[in-house]
N, C-alpha and C positions, 0 to 999 in steps of 0.2 A: 504492498499499500503506499503513496505515496503523499508527500504533504498537503498538495490539494483536496485529496479525496480522505485523508482524515479531517481537515479541514471541516470540509462540507458535511460530513457526520455529524463532528459536533455544533455546527449552525444549528442542525436543523434539533437537534435535543437542545439550544439555547432559544431559540425561535418559540418552542411550546410555552416554557418558564414566562418571557418578557410577556406571551400573550394574557395572561394569568392576572386577573384583578390585581388592586392595589392589597385588598385588607388580607388576598390569600399571600403572597407575596410575604407583606409585614406578619404574618400568621408564619411560613415557612423561614424566615428570616430570627422570629425569635426564637430558633430552635438552636443557630448556627456560632448567638455571638457576636457582641456591637463590631468589635474587629474585623469580621470577615463582612462583616454586614455592610460596614462603610467602604470594605476593596469593593463590591459590588456596583458602584460610582462609576467604577470604569467600563462598566459593559455595554452602554449605549448612551443616551441622552434620555432616556427611558427609565435606565435606574440613576439616574447622576443625581438625585436628589429623595429619591425615596426613602434612603436609611435614615432623614430627617425628620420626618414624620410617624418614623417607630414609637407603637405604644409601649414598648417593652424595650427595657433595657438592661444589657447583660455584662458587664465588667469583671471581667478574672486579670489579676494579672498575671497566670499563670502564661498566658499569651503574651508576654512580653518578659525579655532579659534580664530588665532594671527595673526599679520602682519608680526611676526617674523619669524611665520612657513611657510607662505603665499611665504616671502622673500626669506628664505630660498627651497623652492619647485622651484621657480623660478630659481634660479642657480644652480638647478642640472638640468633642463631639457634644460638651455642654452648651458651645459656645457655638456651635452652629447648628444644634438641633432645632425646630420648628417651638416655638414658646407658644404657639395658641392651642397644641397638641395634648391632650392631657395625655401622662404616663400612667396606666394602668396595671404595671407591672414594674418590678425593678430588682435588679440581681446585684452584688458586689460580694465578688470573691477573692482577698487578697493571702499573699504569703510573704511574710516577714512584716517587722514592723513596719506601720502607718500612724501617721500624725492622725488625731484628734481634730485637726482644721482638714485636713483631707478626705475623712470619714464624712463629715459635716457637710462638706461643698456638694458630695453627690447627692447626700439625703435630704439636704434643704433643696436641691432642684426637683427630688422626686415628690417630694411631699407638697412644694410651691407650686405642682401639677396633679395635684389628688391620686398621685398612689393609693392602689386600694392593695395591692400585694407585695412583700418587699421583704426581700431576702440577703439578709447576710453573715459572708461563715471567712471566718479571722484565723490563720495560722499562727498569729505572733502566740511568742512562748512569755512573752516578758511580762505574761499576767495583770498589763494594765488596766484599766478601771473604766468603766463603759457606761458612763454617764447616759444614764435614760432621757434626757431631755430629747438627745438627738433623737429620738423616736416618737416628739409629740405630732401628732396628728389628727384632722378631725374626719380624714375622709379614710385611714387606713380601717381592712379589715382582715386578712392575714398576715402575720408578724412571724418571721422566721431569724432565730438567732442563733449560729453553730460554731460553736473554737474547736479544737483537738481534742485529741486523747492524754496531750502531757500533763505532767503537774500544776502547772500555773496554766490555767485556763483563763479568757476575758470574765474579770469580776462587777456584780453590778452591786449599786451603791442606795441605788435609791425604787423608790415605786413608782409601777407604769401608771401613765394617766391617757390611756387612750379610749373616748369615750363608745366610736364606734367599731374598736377590736372586736371580733367575733372566734379567731382562732389565732392558738398562742404557739409556735411550737420549738422551743430550746433544748441546746443539744451543748454540752459540755460548759457550763456555765457556772459560776460558782456565785454562791450570792450570801455580801456579809449579815453580818445578823439585825443592820438597822433595815435589810430589805426582808425579814421574812417577822418582823416582830407582830405580835399574835393580835394589835391593833392596828398596827397603818402596812398589813403585808399586801408585797409585793403584786396579788392581783387584784387586792382589794379595791381598785378605783379600777377596773377594765367592767364598766357595767353592763356590757352587752357578751360578753365574753364565755361562748357556749362550747369550745373546745381547748382543751389543754393539754402537750402534749412534755414530758421534763425526761430526758434522756439524758444518761452520765451525768446529772448535775451533782453540785454539791453543797449542801444547806449545814451552814456548821454549828448553830443553834445549839446549845448542849442541850437544854433542857425541852425539846421535842420543837414544832414545825404543827402549824394547822395549813392547813390547802379548806378556807372556809367562802363557799359564795354562792348565796340565794339563786342563780340561774345557771350554773355550768354541768352541761347536761354531757360531757365526755373527756374521760381523763384516762389518759395513758402515763403509766410510770417507770420509767424502765432504768434497771444498776443496782448492783451491788450498793458500790458509796454512796446511793444519792445521798442517805443519812444517818449521824451519827448515834440520833438516838431515835427517839416515837414519833410518828408521822399521822398525827391527826386530818383525817378528811371528812367536813362539814359539809354538804353539798346534797340539799333535800330537792334539789329535780337531777339528779344523778339519773340517768339510761345509759351510760356504755362506758361499764370501766374494766382498760385492761394493766393487768400488774406484770412486770418480768423482774425475777431475781432480786426483788426490795424487800427490805428484812424490817418489821413492827410499823407494819403499817395495819391503820384503826380505820375500821370504817365505823363512823360515829352515826353519820344520819345519810341514806338513802334511800330511802323507802320506795321512791321511785325505781328501783335499778332493774334493767331489762335485760343487759348483757355481762355474763362475768367470764373475763378472762384472763387465768392463772398460767405461770410456767414461774418452776423454781425448784426449791428444795424443800420435805414435808416442815422444812424448818425454817423457811420463808413465809409459811402462810397467816393469810390474812386473819386479823382480830375483830369478829364483825359487833356492833352492838347490839342491844335487846329489843331495839324499833321493831325490826323483820326485815326482811325481804319480801312483802308482799306482792309485788308485779315480778318478780324474776319468772322470765319464757328459756333464755341458753345460758347456760356455764360448760367452760370449756377446759380443761385443766390438763398437766401436765406437769405429772412431778420425777425431778431424778435424785437420783442417789449423789450427795455431796463428793466432788470426784476426789477426796481425800481419803472416803472410805467405803469401803463395802459393806458395812455393817449397816444396823438398822436402829435407829434411838427409838425407843420407845417409849421412852417421853414423848416427843414428837410427834413418834405415831399416835398416840393416844391423842394429844393435841389436835392433831391433823382431824381425826374420827370426831372430833366432839365438834371442830366449827361445819365438821360436813354435813352435819344434818340441820344445821341451819338454812341449808340449802336444798329443802325441801318443796317449796316450790316449786323448782326447777321443773318446767315442761319438756325441755331437751339438753338433754346430759351428753357430752363426749371429753372423755376420760383416757388416757394415754394407759396402755398395760401394768405397769410397771406402777399404778394406784391400785390394781388387781391384787398385786402382788404384794404390795404394803398390806393392805388391809388379810389377803390367808395368813397372814403374821399374827390378825386380830380375830383369830376364827371364834375363838370365848366368848372374846363382848359379844361380837356380828351375830350367833346363833342365839342370845337372851334378848335382839335387839329389834322390837318390830321396825317391819321398812316404811320409813317415814314419806317415803316421795310418793303420796296419794293421786300427783297433777300428771306422774311422768306420760307422756305419751313418747320422746324415743331415747333407748339407751345408744352410745357406739362407743366400741374399745375402736384404740389403734394403738401400734407401736411405735415410741417417740422417735426411732427412724428407721430409713426403710433396711439397716442391716443391722437392726439390733439382736442384741444376747438375750431376749425375752421370753418367757415361757408363754405359750400364746393359747393355755387352755386355761381358764379360768372356772375356779372351783364354783359347785352349785351354790354354796351359800353364802356367798359371795354376792351373787349374780343373782339371788333372791331377796338378798336385803335390799338391791334398787328396785329390782320386779312384783315382788308380792303383794303388795297395795295399788300395782297399775298394772294390771293383766293384762289389758288390749296394747298395754308398750309395745314396739318395736324392738329390737334388739339386733343392731349386726355389725359383726367382726371384719375390722381391714385387715385384712394378711401384710406381712411384711412385702408381699409381690406386688400385691395391689399400692401401696404406701410405695412402693420403688419405681412405679409408672404413675402415680398420681407429682410424686418430686419430681420425674422426670419431665411432664406436662407442663411444670411448671418452672422447670427450669431452663427448659427449651422455650418457654414464649418469654423468658425475661431477656437470654440470649439475642433471643431472637428481633426482640424490639429494642435493642441496644447497638443490633449490626443496623438494623434499617435507621436508626438515627444518624450513623456514622457514612450509610450510602447517602441519605438524602444532605449530608454535611459534604460530602466528597465532591456532589453534583456539583453543589453554589460554588467552591472552590475551583473544582474545573471549568463553569463556565466566566469565572473571573480570571482565570490563568487566557481564556480564549479571546475575551474581550481586551486584554492586553496586548494583545497576539493581533487583533483586527487595527485597534486606533492606532499602533506603530506600522512601519514597514513593514512589509511580510518578511519572515525569518528567510527566504533565498536571497528575494532578487535587493532587501537592504543592502548586503555586502558585496555585492558585486561590484568590480574593480572597473573603473572607470576607465575603458584601454584606450580611449583619444588621447583623458590629459595624460597615463604616461607616457604615450608616444612623443610629447610635446617636452619632456622632461629632460635634460640633460644626464646622462649616468653620473658624470663626474658630481655635479649637485647633488647628490642625494645622497644624505649621510644618515647612513643603518646604521644604530644602534644594538646592534649585536646582543647585549642583557635584556635590553625592553622589548625584542625581538621574542625571545628565547620566556621572557615571563610573560608577556602577550600569548602565543602559543601552550605553555605550562595551564593559564588561564580557564583556556578554552575545556583544554582536556577536562582540567578541575570541575572544572560546571558539567560538563558534560556527565563526568561521576558523579557527582550529587546529585542533578537529575536520574537518573538512572538507579541511584542507590535508592532515590527516596520511592519512585515508582516500584522498585521489586519490594521496601517496605510495606509500602500499602498494599501491597496485590496480595503480599506473604500475609499481611494481617487477616483482612476478608478471607483470603482460603484455610486461615487458621481458626477463624471464626468460625466456621461454618462445617469444620471438619469436627469440632467439639459440639456442633446441635448434633449431628447426623449420628452420632451412635444414643443419643437420647432416645432418637423415634423408634428405636427397635421394642419399645417394651413404652407404652401407653395405654393410656385408658383406652373403652374402645369407643366411650361416650363424646373422646377429643380426638381420637386419629385423623377422622379425615380431616378435621380443620386443621388440625396443625401442619397434615403433611402438606397441604393444600397452603399452606402460607408459608412454609418451606419450601415448598417448588417457586413461587414466588419470586420470595427471597432468591434465592441464588440465579433469577434471570435478571436480574436487576444488579447483582452482583457483577455478575460478568457483563452488563453492559455498562457501567462504572469501571471495569479492567478493565474493557478494551477502550475506553476515553481515555484514561491513564494512559495505556498502549500508545496509544494516539497520540498524544501530547506528547510522550516521552521523544516518539517519531518527528514530532514537528521542532523540540528540541536539538534531535541531533542534528537535524536537517540543517536546522540555524547555527550549529557550530563547525558543522562539515560547510557550511559556507565561507562562516569567517576564516576559518582555516585557509580556503582557496582563497579569498582576498590576501590576508599577510601572506601565503607563496608570491599570490600573481604580484604584491608588491616588491617581490625581492628581483623580479626578470627585469 
């Protein structure tokens, strides 16, 4: 294939993208980051100012070699962005230390343009205080703030005051004692907060922490190091509660709780108040033994059994097989206990992992404890093979979604590359020497610097080598990711097999197209470097 055929094929693909409406192009650009979105201005006059009206701003310092270049780019974008356009969502991700002034400049712009969704991710290991006044907004509905797993995560010093906020997601954040005070808690001034997620956060208050909110309906708590002492949850409107590996969680008031998901050891188990869980519909429990011990702690087992009975209003129970093993150690206690689950409609048992070494038979006494008071309830046992098929389905879909996103990102990059080629002279003709001019130059007037020419030739080969290496890396990554997905398709649930296999076939077709375009660009670049070498050689004649 020569350069002209490669260029023609790329142009056909490019025209399809350019013909899309602005809002759809904005949607596509929102997935690729603002740096690449700005580069698309080189595509054509149709694209020249499209990025300036983007309603989504996604800044990441990982796209730049230095923070100084990142800072300069941010300044350029904010100064050229259309001030009449509202910013519906903004993301800021930075790796390394940045000033509060820099962060504030971006946040002020987003907030002044009525941002509704805001995500800030920081890997600054200095533990710098994060003043929450930076997030003062009357339009913000969803806020995500994430640190890293370092020992010195960002620290919050005061309470949030976001009247319109409905969703708050915090990861690897340290709360100072003043922020977790029971009278002026960090969430108390978010009157419309409905969903709260705390992952790997640290609250150092030694006498316990309260999460009190009259309107909170969805709460997720994750991490064993979340609290040093008791966490009291007082949320009268709470409907969905997820707890993973958190110790000493006391659910003091949640009469409207509908769904409970718990994962951890029997010693991590939740403490329920005596107010009752009258609205409980679905319970999903996954109990594992501590990694440092194979022996069952009988005290914790009895504690777990006592709390399990408080879930008696549940209509749908999903339990991992380790729970049935735990209860089988309490056979004498269970034998004298009537089944408390009078409302039960379904009971499901499953192994914690697809390759779990756990006995798949459940003693009749343990099964009767759950089912005797609900004879019409259904019982389902998920085998390790079935669990493996389900996990394969989930993993394959996640990997395919990741590769789809990568391919879409690569399409935009290829489009931008092609536009740069089109806006300049063509890679071959622009480097053809002008023989007529050369004929008029006397040989004795040509001063050829040998070192400069050798360096020039070497730079051509290096450019070509770099492009080939980049193309090879990109196509190899695509192939490797497809190879990671393919083995998962050998064992899938029957109900999902056809859909997942069809998605994989479509993904392979798109991957083939993108890899062909990468090869076309490599061909164009190769022809360009050959032309430059030919031009250099002709200048020596």
